[in-house]
C-alpha positions in Angstrom: 0.0 0.0 0.0 1.2 3.4 -0.9 1.3 6.1 1.8 -0.9 9.1 1.1 0.4 12.7 1.5 -2.2 15.4 1.8 -1.8 19.1 2.0 -3.5 21.0 4.9 -6.1 22.3 2.4 -6.8 18.8 1.1 -7.0 17.4 4.6 -9.4 20.2 5.8 -11.5 19.6 2.7 -11.8 15.9 3.5 -12.7 16.7 7.1 -15.4 19.1 5.9 -16.7 16.5 3.5 -16.7 13.9 6.3 -18.7 16.1 8.6 -21.3 16.8 5.9 -21.5 13.2 4.6 -24.5 11.0 5.7 -23.3 7.8 4.0 -21.5 5.7 6.5 -19.5 3.9 3.8 -18.2 7.1 2.4 -17.3 8.3 5.9 -15.3 5.1 6.4 -13.4 5.8 3.2 -12.6 9.3 4.2 -11.5 8.3 7.7 -9.2 5.5 6.2 -7.5 8.1 3.9 -7.1 10.7 6.7 -5.7 8.0 9.1 -3.3 6.7 6.5 -2.1 10.3 5.9 -1.4 10.6 9.6 0.8 7.5 9.5 -1.5 4.7 10.7 -0.9 1.2 9.4 -3.6 -0.8 7.6 -4.1 -3.1 10.6 -4.5 -0.1 12.9 -7.0 1.6 10.6 -8.9 -1.7 10.2 -9.1 -2.1 14.0 -10.2 1.5 14.5 -12.9 1.5 11.8 -14.0 -2.1 12.6 -13.7 -3.1 8.9 -11.5 -5.7 7.2 -7.9 -4.9 6.2 -8.7 -5.5 2.5 -11.4 -2.9 2.7 -9.0 -0.4 4.1 -6.4 -1.1 1.3 -9.2 -0.8 -1.3 -10.4 2.5 0.2 -6.9 3.9 0.0 -6.3 2.7 -3.5 -9.7 4.0 -4.5 -8.7 7.4 -3.2 -5.5 7.3 -5.3 -7.9 6.7 -8.2 -10.0 9.8 -7.2 -12.9 7.7 -5.9 -14.4 8.2 -2.4 -18.1 7.7 -3.0 -19.4 4.1 -3.5 -20.7 3.6 -7.0 -23.8 1.5 -6.2 -26.9 3.3 -7.2 -29.4 0.5 -6.7 -31.4 -1.2 -9.4 -33.2 0.2 -12.4 -36.8 1.3 -11.8 -39.5 -1.3 -12.8 -41.7 1.6 -14.0 -41.1 3.4 -17.2 -40.9 7.3 -17.4 -44.6 7.7 -18.3 -45.8 5.4 -15.5 -43.5 7.3 -13.0 -45.0 10.7 -14.0 -48.5 9.3 -13.6 -47.6 7.8 -10.3 -46.1 11.0 -8.9 -49.2 13.0 -10.0 -51.4 10.4 -8.3 -49.3 10.6 -5.0 -49.5 14.4 -5.2 -53.3 14.3 -5.4 -53.9 11.6 -2.9 -52.2 11.5 0.4 -51.3 8.0 1.7 -50.5 7.4 5.3 -48.7 4.1 4.9 -46.2 2.8 2.3 -47.9 -0.6 2.1 -51.0 1.2 0.8 -48.9 2.7 -2.0 -47.3 -0.6 -2.8 -50.8 -2.2 -3.2 -51.9 0.6 -5.5 -48.8 0.2 -7.7 -49.3 -3.6 -7.8 -53.0 -3.1 -8.8 -52.4 -0.5 -11.4 -49.0 -1.5 -12.9 -48.5 -5.1 -11.8 -45.1 -4.1 -10.2 -44.2 -5.3 -6.7 -42.1 -3.1 -4.4 -40.8 -3.9 -0.9 -41.4 -1.4 1.8 -37.7 -0.2 1.9 -37.6 -0.1 -1.9 -40.8 2.0 -2.0 -39.3 4.4 0.7 -36.2 4.8 -1.4 -38.4 5.5 -4.5 -40.4 8.1 -2.6 -37.3 9.9 -1.3 -35.7 9.8 -4.8 -38.8 11.5 -6.2 -38.9 14.2 -3.5 -41.6 12.9 -1.2 -41.3 13.1 2.5 -43.5 11.8 5.4 -44.9 14.9 7.0 -48.0 16.5 8.5 -50.3 18.5 6.2 -51.1 22.1 7.2 -54.5 22.9 8.8 -56.3 25.7 7.1 -59.4 27.3 8.6 -62.5 26.6 6.6 -64.3 29.8 5.5 -68.0 29.9 6.2 -70.4 30.3 3.3 -72.1 33.7 3.7 -75.1 32.8 1.5 -75.8 29.6 3.6 -75.6 31.6 6.8 -78.1 34.1 5.5 -80.5 31.3 4.5 -80.2 29.7 8.0 -80.9 33.1 9.7 -84.0 33.8 7.5 -85.4 30.3 8.1 -85.3 30.7 11.9 -86.0 34.4 12.3 -89.4 34.1 10.5 -90.3 31.1 12.7 -92.7 31.6 15.7 -91.0 28.6 17.5 -88.7 29.0 20.5 -85.3 28.0 19.4 -82.7 26.8 21.9 -79.1 26.2 21.0 -77.0 24.6 23.6 -73.6 23.0 24.0 -73.3 20.6 26.9 -70.7 18.2 25.7 -68.1 20.5 23.9 -67.5 18.1 21.0 -64.4 18.6 18.9 -65.3 19.3 15.4 -61.8 20.3 14.2 -60.2 17.9 11.7 -57.4 15.8 13.3 -54.3 16.1 11.2 -52.3 13.0 10.5 -49.0 12.4 8.7 -48.7 11.3 5.1 -46.5 11.2 2.1 -46.4 14.7 0.6 -44.1 16.2 -2.0 -41.1 17.9 -0.4 -41.2 21.6 -0.6 -45.0 21.7 -1.1 -47.7 22.1 1.5 -51.0 20.3 1.5 -53.9 22.1 3.1 -56.6 20.3 5.1 -59.6 22.4 5.9 -60.4 22.3 9.6 
């Protein structure tokens, strides 16, 4: 294995990249390179990162070939472009609470089976996130209110309105899969 020499700028760049990275495998690659630069041996790096020595050697050689990020992007989508566009449009118009409901919909419409983790990845790849819709106050219809008032003002009967139980009439908001960056209003 060839020892790596990094300038202070390259080292600080790798440390910033490590801090911002969310992929554990890429973080291990960066740590292996940084530790090798600091004079650690392959067995020491392997012990510290709890990975095999051949993995450490491969990470260091990959860095010499300008590769830090793993190149596995998953499998190809089972849906074509047109089906994907229709599905995204459907998911934007209909909020699903559970991924298994979405999987069932896709199976019925397109005959394609997804696993729950696979569907989660598909949703995140197409900018969906699991979040709560926004509650929007429902505006009363002025015309209906006037009809109601006319109906009961002209009446000779005694009208008694009472509220003894305090029922909750507000809509209970629940989470669902909604497009990231967009809000979905639910009238309360």
